[in-house]
N, C-alpha and C positions, 0 to 999 in steps of 0.2 A: 407289872404294876401292883399286883396283889402282895408280893413279897415286900416291896417298898412301903406299901401301906401298913403292913404288919410291923415292920421295923419302926416306923414313926409312931405307931400305936403304943408300942411297949418301950419307947425311948424315955428315959428318966429326964424330967424337966430340970432338975438340979444339975445333972450332967451337962445339959445343953447350956445353962447359964454359966457353968464353970468353963466350958469350951469357948463360949463367947468372950468371957473375961480374958482368957489366955490370948485369944485373937487380938483383942484390944491392946493388951500389953505388947504383943509382938509388933503391932502396927506402930505403937508409940516409939518403941526402940528402933524400928526401921526409919521413922522420920528423924529421930535424934541422930542416928548414925549417918543418915544422908546429910543432915545439916552440918555435922562435924566434918564430914568428908568434903563438902562444898567449901566450908570455911578454910580448911587446910589447903585445898587446891587454890583458892583465891589468894591466900597469903603467899604460897609458893610462886604463883604466877606473878604477883606484884613484886616479889623479890627478884624474879627473873627479869622483869621489866627494868627494875633499878639497876641490875647488873649489866643489862644491855646498854644503858646510858653511860657506862664507864668505858665503852669500846674505844672511842677516839681519845678520851682522856688518858688512857693507859699508853697510847701511842703518840702522845704529845701533839695531837692534831686539833686545831682550833675548830670550834663550833659556835653557831649562834646560841643565844639563851634557849634552854629547853623547857617545855611544859610537860609535866609528868603525864604519861599515857598518850598525850597528843603529839609529843615531840615538837617538830617545827611545821607540821601540816597547816595548822591554823594561821601561822605567820605567813606561810606561802600564799594562801588564797584570801587573806583578809583584805588587803589594800591593793595588791598588784597581781599581775599574772606571774607565773612561775619563772619565766625568762628574765623579767625585770628584777624579781627578787634575787635570783641567782647572780645576776650582774652586780647588784648592790652588795651582796655578801662577798663576791670576789674582790671588789674594791676594798672592802673592809677587812677581810681575813686572809687575803692573798690568793695565790694560784692554786693552792691545795688546802682544802678544808672539808669538813663533813657536816651533815645535818641528818635529822631523823624523821622518817615517815612512820609515825607512831613510835615504836621503839626499834624499828629496823634501820640500821646505819646505812647511809648513802655517802659515798666519797665523791667529791667534785674536784676536778682538776682542769686547769687551762694551761698546764705546763706541757709544751710541745714534746719534750724528751720523754715524759711519762706516757703521753698519748701514743707516740711513735713506738715505744717499747711494748705497750699493750696491744696495739692494733696491727703491728707489723712483726716485730721480733718475737713476741710471745703470743701471737694471734691464736695458736692452738689452745692456749690455756685461758683465753678470754673469749671463747666462742659462745658462751651462754648469754641469752638475752634476758633482760629483766622481765619477771612475771608481772604483768600489768593488771592490777585490780582483780576482777572476777572472770578471768579468762577460763575457757574450758580446759580440761585435762589434755596433756600432750597426745594421748591416744584417741582423743575425740575426732570424728570426721569433720568437725566444724573449725578445726585449727587452720588458719590461713598464714600467709607469708609474714604478716605483721606481728603475729604472736607466737609463731613457731620458734623452737629453740634447738640449739646444738645440731646434731646430725640431721634431724628432720628439716630444720631451716636450710641447711646446706643442700640437701637433696632437692627441696622445692626450688631453691635459687638456681641450681644447675639446670633444672627442667626449664626454667624461664629465661636462662641466659641467651638462647638464640633469638628471643624476641627483642632483646636490647643490644643486638650486635651493631657494629658500626654501619653496616650496609642498611639495616632496618632504620636506624636513627637518621641516616641521610635521606631516606625516603620520606621521613616525617618532617624534615626541615621546612619544606614549602608550606606545610599545614601550620606549623608553629609560627612561621614568619607572617602568614596571613592573619593569625590570631593577634600577633603583636601589632600589626598595622591597624587592626580594628581598635586596639587599646589606645593607640596614638590618636586615631580619629575621634574617639570618644573624649579623650582628655583635651584635645584641641577646642572642643566646644565648651569647656569649663574653665577657660583661662581667665575669665573676668571675676572669679569669686573663689573663696577658699573651698576646698573639697576634701572629703574623707577618702584618701587614696586606698585605704584597705578595701572598701566596697568595690572599687574598680578592679583591683587585683584579684579579688574573690571571683568576680565574673570572668576575668581573663583566664584564671586557673580552670574554672569549670568549662569555659569555652574550649580550652586546649584539651582537657580530658575527654569531653564529648566527641570532639573531632578526631583525636588520635586513637583513643581506646575503643570507641564505639562506631566511629565513621559516620557520625550524625552531626549535621550543622543546624543548630536550632536558634542561632542568632541571640545568644544570651546577653552579649555585651550591649547591644543596642536596645533590647527589649527589657525595660526595668521591671515589668510585671510578669516576666517569664515564669510560668508554672514550674518548669524544670528546675530553675535556679532556686525558687522558694522551697521546693521539696528537698533539694540537695542541701540547702542551708539548714533546714530543720533537722535532717539526718545528722549532719556534723555537730549541730548544737546538742542534740540528744546524746550523742556519743561522748561529748566533752563534759556534759553535766554530771556532777558527782552526787549520787543518791545515798540514802542511808546505808545500804548494804556495801557500797563502795567505801564509804568512810569506815565501816565496821571492819572490812577486810584490810584496810590500812593500819588501823590501830591494833588489831589482833590477827596479824598475818599468819600465825601458826594454825588458825582455824579456817583459813581461806578455802581449802578443799572441802571442808564440811559445809561451809556456806554455799559453795557452788553446787554441791549435791542436794542441799535443801531447796535451792532455786529450781534445779532440774525436776525434783520430785513435785514441787508446787506447780510448775508449768504443766507437767504431765496430768496431774489431778485436775487442773483448770481446763486443759484441753478435753479430758474425759467428761467433765461436767458439762462443757459446752456441747459436746457431741450428744450427750444424753438429752439435753434440753431441746436440741434440734431434731 
């Protein structure tokens, strides 16, 4: 500590001012270089987006009108659900056309020959499953059958195959028939007025899942206020809702892995903060 005090004691004030000035200049040039770098990166990325929109045009494949950066995502969810929008586009553009999720090209086909070629004749070349929004990495222990890809999906599916054998499905037939009979009974009581069939089939589906998958009969179809159904419906709604990060991963899919990592880091810090408070 004495040496440090002596050094500062004999330190020239003019030299200190000069050093501070150099630091200020270096900081300015650093900010300037950062700004130039970000501007150049933004221009290159915008050029890449524009080039991506030429994908179907170069192949003479029709597409709906495209919004820069957004692609066709906003059109898909603006007035209709995606299945209705795809059906409308199919009638307008034919059996084979394309659209863009952000600037990622998506090919749509209802041509039976193409589907047969992809799923049967060339199945080994079309084994990859689409990466959906902010799914965890393939190496994550949280990857399930719905989001697994390639060999990982194949391995998981082979493990589950015995569960869906013909013999096992025959054992489940009486359970499913019982659930279907309940649906008929419920609909019979609603014959004198218009009904929203979707709600009845939601309950029928959940009734079938609870009985077949969990072996639990909770009378979902007859109990309109069933807590199980309300909670299940909320889970599916939360899964289907698109939040800001989901949209971000659609529009800038190249950075999807980075977004996932940031979410993981944020969740870890949040969990640590909660543990500290408790």
